[in-house]
FIDO-539223 format. One line per 8 residues: number of its first residue (from 1); their letters; for each residue x, y, z of N, C-alpha, C. Coordinates in steps of 0.2 Angstrom, whole numbers, plus 5000, padded with zeros to 4 digits. Layout:
! residues N
NUM> a> X Y Z X Y Z X Y Z ~ ...
***
This chain:
! residues 245
1> xxxxxxxx> 5179 4833 5062 5176 4832 5056 5178 4839 5053 ~ 5179 4838 5047 5180 4845 5043 5173 4846 5039 ~ 5173 4853 5038 5167 4856 5035 5163 4852 5030 ~ 5166 4851 5025 5164 4846 5019 5159 4841 5023 ~ 5163 4836 5026 5160 4831 5031 5154 4832 5034 ~ 5153 4837 5037 5147 4840 5041 5143 4841 5035 ~ 5144 4844 5031 5139 4845 5025 5135 4838 5023 ~ 5140 4835 5021 5137 4828 5020 5133 4823 5025
9> xxxxxxxx> 5135 4825 5030 5132 4821 5037 5125 4825 5039 ~ 5125 4831 5039 5119 4836 5042 5114 4839 5036 ~ 5115 4836 5030 5111 4839 5025 5109 4834 5019 ~ 5105 4836 5015 5105 4830 5011 5109 4830 5006 ~ 5111 4824 5001 5115 4822 4996 5115 4829 4992 ~ 5109 4832 4991 5108 4836 4986 5111 4842 4988 ~ 5112 4842 4995 5118 4850 4998 5124 4848 4996 ~ 5124 4840 4998 5133 4839 4996 5136 4838 4990
17> xxxxxxxx> 5132 4839 4985 5132 4840 4978 5134 4847 4977 ~ 5129 4852 4977 5129 4858 4978 5136 4860 4982 ~ 5137 4859 4986 5143 4861 4990 5149 4860 4987 ~ 5150 4854 4984 5154 4852 4980 5156 4857 4973 ~ 5149 4856 4969 5149 4859 4963 5152 4868 4965 ~ 5149 4871 4970 5151 4877 4971 5159 4877 4973 ~ 5161 4873 4977 5168 4873 4978 5172 4874 4972 ~ 5172 4869 4967 5174 4869 4960 5174 4875 4959
25> xxxxxxxx> 5168 4879 4956 5167 4884 4954 5170 4891 4957 ~ 5170 4891 4964 5173 4896 4966 5181 4895 4968 ~ 5183 4890 4969 5191 4889 4970 5191 4890 4979 ~ 5186 4890 4982 5187 4889 4990 5179 4887 4992 ~ 5179 4885 4998 5173 4882 5003 5169 4887 5004 ~ 5161 4888 5000 5159 4892 5004 5156 4889 5011 ~ 5154 4896 5014 5151 4896 5021 5143 4893 5022 ~ 5141 4901 5019 5132 4899 5019 5130 4895 5012
33> xxxxxxxx> 5129 4889 5012 5126 4887 5005 5120 4890 5005 ~ 5115 4893 5010 5108 4898 5007 5110 4903 5002 ~ 5115 4906 5004 5115 4912 5001 5116 4910 4993 ~ 5121 4903 4992 5122 4903 4985 5116 4900 4982 ~ 5113 4896 4985 5106 4893 4984 5102 4901 4979 ~ 5103 4903 4984 5097 4909 4982 5099 4913 4975 ~ 5107 4913 4975 5110 4915 4968 5108 4911 4962 ~ 5105 4906 4963 5101 4901 4956 5095 4901 4957
41> xxxxxxxx> 5092 4903 4960 5084 4904 4962 5080 4910 4957 ~ 5076 4906 4952 5074 4911 4948 5067 4912 4951 ~ 5063 4918 4947 5057 4921 4952 5052 4916 4949 ~ 5053 4912 4944 5046 4907 4942 5045 4901 4947 ~ 5052 4901 4953 5050 4895 4957 5047 4898 4963 ~ 5044 4904 4962 5039 4908 4967 5040 4906 4975 ~ 5046 4908 4977 5047 4907 4983 5048 4913 4989 ~ 5046 4911 4994 5046 4917 4999 5050 4918 5006
49> xxxxxxxx> 5053 4922 5009 5055 4921 5015 5051 4919 5020 ~ 5054 4920 5026 5049 4919 5033 5044 4928 5034 ~ 5046 4930 5032 5043 4938 5031 5038 4939 5025 ~ 5037 4934 5019 5035 4935 5016 5037 4939 5009 ~ 5044 4940 5009 5047 4944 5003 5049 4938 4998 ~ 5049 4939 4991 5050 4938 4987 5059 4934 4987 ~ 5059 4929 4986 5066 4924 4986 5068 4922 4979 ~ 5073 4927 4975 5075 4925 4969 5083 4927 4970
57> xxxxxxxx> 5088 4926 4962 5093 4929 4962 5092 4937 4960 ~ 5086 4940 4959 5089 4948 4955 5092 4951 4962 ~ 5090 4952 4968 5094 4956 4973 5102 4953 4972 ~ 5104 4948 4973 5110 4947 4973 5114 4949 4966 ~ 5110 4948 4961 5112 4951 4954 5115 4958 4953 ~ 5108 4963 4957 5111 4970 4958 5118 4971 4962 ~ 5119 4967 4968 5124 4966 4970 5131 4964 4968 ~ 5129 4960 4965 5135 4956 4961 5137 4961 4955
65> xxxxxxxx> 5133 4963 4952 5132 4969 4947 5139 4976 4949 ~ 5137 4977 4955 5140 4983 4957 5147 4982 4959 ~ 5147 4975 4963 5155 4973 4966 5158 4970 4959 ~ 5156 4969 4954 5160 4967 4947 5164 4975 4946 ~ 5159 4978 4946 5162 4985 4943 5167 4989 4947 ~ 5167 4988 4952 5171 4990 4959 5177 4987 4958 ~ 5178 4981 4958 5184 4977 4957 5187 4978 4950 ~ 5183 4978 4945 5185 4978 4938 5189 4986 4937
73> xxxxxxxx> 5184 4991 4939 5188 4998 4939 5194 4999 4943 ~ 5196 4996 4948 5202 4994 4953 5207 4992 4949 ~ 5205 4988 4946 5211 4983 4941 5213 4988 4936 ~ 5207 4991 4933 5210 4996 4927 5212 5001 4929 ~ 5212 5004 4934 5215 5010 4937 5223 5010 4938 ~ 5222 5003 4942 5230 5000 4943 5234 4999 4936 ~ 5231 4996 4931 5235 4991 4927 5236 4998 4921 ~ 5232 5001 4919 5232 5007 4914 5233 5015 4916
81> xxxxxxxx> 5238 5016 4921 5238 5024 4922 5239 5028 4919 ~ 5239 5027 4913 5238 5033 4907 5231 5034 4906 ~ 5227 5029 4908 5219 5030 4904 5216 5035 4908 ~ 5213 5039 4903 5209 5045 4905 5202 5042 4908 ~ 5199 5046 4911 5191 5043 4913 5188 5041 4908 ~ 5186 5044 4902 5183 5041 4896 5186 5033 4893 ~ 5193 5033 4894 5197 5027 4892 5192 5022 4897 ~ 5194 5022 4903 5194 5017 4910 5187 5015 4909
89> xxxxxxxx> 5183 5020 4907 5174 5019 4909 5173 5014 4901 ~ 5175 5017 4896 5173 5012 4890 5177 5006 4890 ~ 5184 5005 4893 5185 4998 4895 5182 4994 4900 ~ 5179 4996 4906 5177 4992 4911 5169 4989 4907 ~ 5166 4994 4902 5162 4992 4899 5160 4984 4895 ~ 5166 4987 4891 5169 4980 4888 5170 4973 4892 ~ 5173 4974 4896 5173 4968 4901 5167 4966 4904 ~ 5164 4971 4907 5157 4968 4910 5150 4970 4906
97> xxxxxxxx> 5151 4968 4898 5147 4968 4894 5143 4963 4894 ~ 5135 4965 4894 5131 4958 4894 5133 4952 4889 ~ 5135 4953 4885 5139 4947 4881 5142 4944 4882 ~ 5148 4948 4887 5153 4945 4890 5151 4941 4896 ~ 5147 4943 4900 5145 4940 4906 5141 4934 4904 ~ 5137 4934 4899 5135 4929 4898 5140 4923 4895 ~ 5143 4924 4891 5150 4920 4889 5152 4916 4897 ~ 5154 4921 4902 5157 4920 4907 5152 4914 4910
105> xxxxxxxx> 5147 4915 4911 5142 4911 4914 5139 4904 4911 ~ 5142 4904 4904 5140 4897 4902 5148 4895 4902 ~ 5152 4896 4902 5159 4892 4903 5159 4888 4909 ~ 5155 4893 4915 5154 4889 4922 5148 4884 4922 ~ 5145 4885 4919 5140 4879 4916 5136 4882 4922 ~ 5133 4888 4924 5130 4890 4931 5122 4888 4929 ~ 5120 4888 4923 5114 4884 4921 5112 4880 4925 ~ 5115 4873 4925 5112 4868 4927 5112 4869 4936
113> xxxxxxxx> 5111 4873 4939 5111 4875 4947 5105 4879 4946 ~ 5103 4882 4942 5097 4888 4942 5088 4881 4942 ~ 5087 4884 4949 5079 4881 4951 5074 4886 4947 ~ 5070 4882 4943 5065 4888 4940 5059 4883 4939 ~ 5053 4885 4938 5047 4880 4934 5048 4880 4926 ~ 5053 4883 4924 5051 4885 4917 5058 4881 4916 ~ 5057 4877 4910 5063 4874 4907 5067 4876 4904 ~ 5073 4874 4906 5079 4877 4905 5081 4881 4896
121> xxxxxxxx> 5077 4874 4893 5079 4876 4885 5075 4883 4883 ~ 5070 4885 4888 5066 4891 4886 5070 4898 4888 ~ 5075 4898 4893 5077 4903 4894 5082 4906 4889 ~ 5084 4914 4889 5088 4918 4884 5093 4917 4886 ~ 5099 4921 4881 5106 4920 4883 5107 4923 4891 ~ 5103 4927 4892 5104 4933 4897 5104 4929 4905 ~ 5101 4922 4905 5102 4920 4912 5108 4917 4913 ~ 5113 4917 4911 5120 4916 4912 5124 4921 4912
129> xxxxxxxx> 5123 4927 4912 5126 4933 4915 5124 4936 4920 ~ 5115 4934 4922 5111 4936 4926 5115 4930 4932 ~ 5115 4925 4934 5116 4921 4938 5124 4921 4939 ~ 5128 4924 4935 5134 4924 4937 5135 4930 4941 ~ 5133 4936 4939 5132 4942 4945 5129 4939 4950 ~ 5123 4937 4951 5121 4935 4957 5127 4930 4961 ~ 5129 4926 4957 5134 4923 4961 5139 4926 4964 ~ 5141 4933 4961 5147 4936 4964 5144 4940 4971
137> xxxxxxxx> 5137 4941 4970 5134 4946 4976 5135 4941 4982 ~ 5132 4934 4980 5132 4930 4986 5140 4928 4987 ~ 5146 4928 4984 5153 4927 4987 5153 4935 4992 ~ 5151 4939 4990 5153 4946 4993 5149 4944 5001 ~ 5144 4944 5000 5138 4942 5006 5142 4936 5012 ~ 5145 4931 5008 5147 4925 5012 5155 4924 5014 ~ 5159 4929 5010 5166 4929 5013 5167 4936 5009 ~ 5166 4941 5010 5167 4947 5008 5172 4950 5004
145> xxxxxxxx> 5173 4955 5003 5177 4959 4997 5183 4955 4995 ~ 5187 4954 4999 5195 4949 4998 5192 4945 4993 ~ 5189 4939 4995 5186 4933 4990 5181 4935 4985 ~ 5179 4940 4983 5174 4942 4978 5182 4945 4974 ~ 5185 4947 4976 5189 4950 4972 5196 4943 4969 ~ 5196 4938 4974 5200 4934 4973 5196 4929 4965 ~ 5190 4928 4968 5186 4925 4961 5186 4928 4957 ~ 5184 4936 4956 5184 4939 4949 5191 4939 4947
153> xxxxxxxx> 5197 4940 4950 5204 4939 4946 5204 4933 4944 ~ 5204 4927 4947 5204 4920 4944 5200 4919 4937 ~ 5193 4921 4939 5188 4918 4934 5186 4923 4929 ~ 5189 4929 4929 5187 4935 4924 5193 4939 4921 ~ 5196 4940 4926 5203 4945 4926 5209 4941 4922 ~ 5210 4935 4925 5217 4931 4922 5216 4928 4917 ~ 5210 4924 4916 5210 4922 4909 5206 4925 4903 ~ 5202 4931 4905 5200 4935 4900 5199 4941 4897
161> xxxxxxxx> 5204 4944 4902 5206 4951 4900 5211 4953 4898 ~ 5212 4954 4892 5219 4956 4887 5218 4964 4886 ~ 5220 4969 4886 5221 4977 4886 5221 4978 4880 ~ 5225 4976 4875 5226 4977 4869 5221 4973 4865 ~ 5218 4966 4868 5212 4965 4863 5206 4968 4865 ~ 5204 4972 4871 5200 4975 4873 5199 4981 4869 ~ 5203 4985 4868 5206 4991 4865 5203 4992 4857 ~ 5202 4984 4853 5200 4984 4848 5193 4981 4848
169> xxxxxxxx> 5189 4979 4854 5183 4977 4853 5179 4982 4852 ~ 5173 4978 4848 5166 4984 4849 5162 4980 4853 ~ 5159 4984 4858 5153 4981 4860 5147 4986 4858 ~ 5147 4990 4855 5139 4993 4852 5141 4994 4845 ~ 5139 4989 4839 5139 4994 4832 5134 4998 4831 ~ 5129 5000 4834 5123 5004 4835 5126 5009 4835 ~ 5131 5010 4841 5134 5017 4843 5140 5020 4839 ~ 5144 5015 4835 5149 5016 4830 5146 5020 4824
177> xxxxxxxx> 5141 5016 4823 5135 5020 4816 5133 5027 4817 ~ 5130 5026 4823 5125 5033 4825 5132 5040 4825 ~ 5138 5038 4831 5143 5041 4828 5146 5045 4823 ~ 5145 5039 4819 5148 5042 4811 5144 5046 4808 ~ 5137 5044 4806 5132 5048 4805 5132 5054 4807 ~ 5133 5056 4814 5133 5062 4817 5138 5066 4814 ~ 5145 5062 4815 5152 5067 4811 5151 5068 4804 ~ 5148 5064 4800 5147 5067 4795 5140 5070 4792
185> xxxxxxxx> 5138 5071 4796 5131 5074 4797 5125 5071 4792 ~ 5125 5065 4793 5121 5062 4788 5114 5058 4794 ~ 5110 5059 4790 5104 5057 4793 5103 5049 4794 ~ 5100 5046 4800 5099 5041 4799 5091 5039 4805 ~ 5090 5032 4802 5084 5031 4806 5082 5022 4805 ~ 5080 5021 4811 5078 5013 4813 5070 5013 4812 ~ 5068 5008 4808 5063 5007 4807 5059 5001 4808 ~ 5055 4999 4813 5052 4992 4814 5046 4991 4810
193> xxxxxxxx> 5048 4986 4804 5042 4984 4799 5039 4977 4799 ~ 5034 4975 4797 5030 4970 4798 5035 4964 4795 ~ 5034 4959 4802 5039 4952 4801 5033 4947 4800 ~ 5034 4944 4793 5031 4939 4790 5033 4933 4793 ~ 5039 4932 4797 5041 4926 4798 5035 4921 4802 ~ 5038 4914 4802 5034 4911 4806 5035 4906 4811 ~ 5042 4910 4815 5043 4909 4822 5039 4908 4826 ~ 5039 4902 4833 5035 4903 4836 5036 4909 4842
201> xxxxxxxx> 5041 4911 4842 5043 4915 4847 5043 4923 4843 ~ 5039 4927 4845 5038 4935 4840 5045 4937 4839 ~ 5046 4940 4833 5053 4942 4830 5052 4950 4829 ~ 5057 4953 4828 5054 4960 4826 5061 4962 4821 ~ 5059 4964 4815 5062 4965 4810 5062 4973 4809 ~ 5069 4977 4808 5071 4981 4807 5076 4984 4801 ~ 5074 4989 4797 5077 4993 4794 5082 5001 4793 ~ 5087 4999 4793 5092 5004 4796 5094 5008 4790
209> xxxxxxxx> 5090 5017 4789 5091 5020 4783 5097 5025 4785 ~ 5101 5026 4781 5106 5034 4779 5105 5037 4776 ~ 5104 5042 4777 5102 5048 4771 5096 5047 4767 ~ 5091 5041 4770 5083 5039 4767 5085 5034 4764 ~ 5091 5032 4762 5094 5025 4760 5094 5018 4763 ~ 5089 5013 4762 5090 5008 4766 5097 5004 4767 ~ 5102 5004 4772 5109 5002 4770 5110 4993 4772 ~ 5103 4993 4777 5104 4985 4781 5098 4983 4785
217> xxxxxxxx> 5097 4978 4785 5089 4977 4787 5092 4968 4791 ~ 5088 4968 4797 5090 4963 4802 5083 4962 4807 ~ 5083 4956 4810 5077 4953 4815 5080 4948 4821 ~ 5077 4949 4825 5078 4948 4832 5073 4947 4835 ~ 5073 4944 4841 5068 4944 4845 5067 4949 4852 ~ 5071 4955 4849 5069 4960 4853 5070 4965 4848 ~ 5067 4973 4849 5069 4979 4844 5077 4981 4846 ~ 5080 4979 4851 5086 4982 4854 5091 4976 4849
225> xxxxxxxx> 5090 4972 4850 5094 4964 4846 5095 4967 4839 ~ 5088 4969 4836 5087 4969 4828 5092 4974 4826 ~ 5090 4981 4830 5095 4989 4829 5100 4986 4829 ~ 5105 4982 4834 5109 4980 4835 5113 4977 4828 ~ 5110 4971 4827 5111 4967 4822 5110 4970 4814 ~ 5107 4974 4814 5106 4979 4807 5112 4985 4806 ~ 5114 4986 4814 5120 4992 4812 5126 4987 4811 ~ 5127 4982 4815 5133 4978 4812 5133 4978 4806
233> xxxxxxxx> 5127 4974 4801 5129 4974 4795 5132 4979 4792 ~ 5128 4985 4792 5128 4992 4790 5136 4993 4791 ~ 5137 4992 4797 5144 4995 4799 5150 4991 4793 ~ 5149 4983 4794 5155 4981 4789 5153 4983 4780 ~ 5146 4984 4780 5145 4985 4772 5147 4993 4772 ~ 5148 4998 4776 5151 5005 4776 5157 5005 4778 ~ 5161 4998 4780 5167 5000 4784 5173 5004 4779 ~ 5175 5002 4772 5178 5008 4771 5178 5013 4769
241> xxxxx> 5171 5016 4770 5169 5023 4767 5171 5026 4776 ~ 5170 5022 4781 5170 5024 4788 5179 5024 4788 ~ 5181 5020 4788 5188 5021 4788 5191 5027 4784 ~ 5189 5030 4779 5192 5035 4777 5190 5040 4776 ~ 5183 5040 4780 5181 5048 4782 5181 5049 4790
***
């Protein structure tokens, strides 16, 4: 009797469905289903292990982040022999950016497996990237480095990583604007101002001033996101000047 049959016979139908779902996503059969289940366990589930330690995906997320960084670094080191440390670091940041990881999690529809007491509609975008990293951590614990590398090669590098496209990809408009201001010796300031919106979720409104002149405004659910959004608007408004200078 094969491993899949054992899963169906010795565990619940839920385990069997989870096993098939993980096999489809991973491209190989998981051995330890428990570690994969933990990769989708949100802290709101409020579960603990036999020793009373909290059980959720956050520790696996930490491990998966490290594995992603290691495997992507190895790929770039081999793929771009002319790249110096700064170039390789920047390219790795683009591949493992929060935005990109969220896209990966969405493409694999990982949120359908998340166990939580919070309605899934209430989660922000980062849940997708968080569980993707946790899944990578689970693969490492279950099958080791080679299977982890196989998964990242097939699910991240082959379908998504194009060196030429990545070279032109912007991961932080705020960094670009600040770098340009510093180079041109221009003063800049991000100010949070009163948000009069009627949203049920709290929003932050930000004004970006350059040389004491407001060049862009934006609002978002966090100060960081609002600053990035304002920076993007400023970048496109000032792009011709930036290119010339």
